N, C-alpha and C positions, 0 to 999 in steps of 0.2 A: 504494500500500500504506500509506504513512504517513498519507494522507488518510483511509483506511478505519479505521485504528487511532484516529485523532483523533475520528472520528465515533462509534466504539464507546465511547471514553472519555467523551465528552460525554453520550452516552445513558445510560451507567451512573451518571454524576454526577447527572443529572436524576432518574433512578429513585430513587437514594439520598435525594435531597432531598425528593422526593414522599413517600417512606416515612417520613422523619423528621417531616414535617408531619402525616401522618395519625396519628402516635403522640402528638401533643400532646393532653393531657387537656382535655376540655370541661367547663364548669361545668354543674351541673344547673339546671333552671329556678329552683329555690328559691335556689341560690347566686348566680345572675345577678341575681335580684330583690334579694337582700341587698346585692350590689355596687352596684346602682343606688340603693338606699335610703341606703347609706352615703355616697354622693356627691351626695345631693339636699339642697337648702336647705330652709328653713322653708316651710310651705304658703302659697300665695297664693290669692286668690279666683278668679283666672282669668288668661287670656292672650288676646292678639289674634292672629287669623289674617288676615294682610293679603291673602291670596289665597284663592280658593275651594278650591284644592288645597293641601295641606301638603307639605312637602319629603320626609319619610320617617317611618317608624314601626317599632317593634320590640315584639313581644309578650313579656311577662315572666311567663309563667304564664297562668292563666285569669282573674286578678283585677287585673292591672296591665299597663301598657304604657308605653313611652317614645315621645313624638312630637316631631318636629322641624318646627315651623311654618315655619321658614326656616333656611337653613344657619347653623350656629353658635349656634342657640337651641334648647334642648330642655327637655321637661318630663316628669316621672314622673306618670302618671295612675293613681290607685288606684281601683278600682271597688267598688261596694257589695256585689256578689255575683258568683259565677262567671259569666263570659261565655262561653256555649257556642261552641266551635270557634274562639275567639280565637287559640289557639296554631297553628291550621292555616289561618287566613284568608289569602287572597291580597290582600284589600283590606278596608278599613274606611272608615266615614265617621263624622264627629263633628258632632253638632248644635251650633248656635251662634246667637246673637242679634246680628245686624248685625256679624258678624266677631269677636265676643267669646265665648270658651268659658269657662263658669263652673262651678265645683264645686257640687254639690248641685242643679243645674238641667239641665245638659247631659248627653248620653249618647253612648256609642260604639255603633256598629252594625256587626256583622260583615256583609260584603257577600258575595253569592253569586258564581258564575262570571260573568265579564264585568262585575263591579262592580255588578250588580243587587242590590236589597234581597233579603234572604232572609227566611224566615218565622220570625225569632227576635225575642225581646223586646229592647228597648234595654237597654244596660248603663250604669246611672247612674254618673257620675263623682263619687266621694266626696271625693277630695282631688287637688290639683294642686301639685306641688313642682318648682321650677326645678332643672335638673341642672347641676352644675359639670362641664362637659365636659372641661376640662383634667385635673381630678382623676380623673374617671372613666377617661379614656384612660390616665393614669399607673398607676392601680390595675390596669387590665386588662393593661397591658404588664408590670407587676411580677409579676403572678400567672402570666404565660406560659400562659394558659389558653385563649386564643382567645375571650375573653368580650366582645370588641368587639361593638357593636350590629349586629344583622342588619337593616340598613335596607332597607326595601322601596322600589323605585324610585317616583318621584313619580307616574308614570302609574297606579300601582295604588292610589292614594288618592283619596278624594273627601270634601269637606266638605259637610255637608247643613245648609242653613238651615232653622230651624223657628221 
């Protein structure tokens, strides 16, 4: 009997915790982009992708995204025009020249199911800004909004050489 009561108590505590988590307000895409912009450094001309696949990425609306070419290194990419379906993409690829992604030259490509190219136009990268990850994490935690990056697993990315 005591064991049953303990089980019920644990179950109720987990349900209450889950309910509290679902009530945490989320940032809008515009607010998330503003948070990333506030924690981005001055623009750089480009960055190196040491491997064909990058570590993770997060859409920040239809004209910006954050990419992690390797753990602990992230960049805010702002695009020249809206990138169709970027918010809903399961995978993307980024053009590069010999492992270097450059603003003004390279593009983001939304990938179709299974990582195949879709029939969409390339989304030109207008600016690249390194992200201060410690400041971004602190700002996200301070806001208590769940604004942490929605990082896609590495197997959902591809880098495309052009």
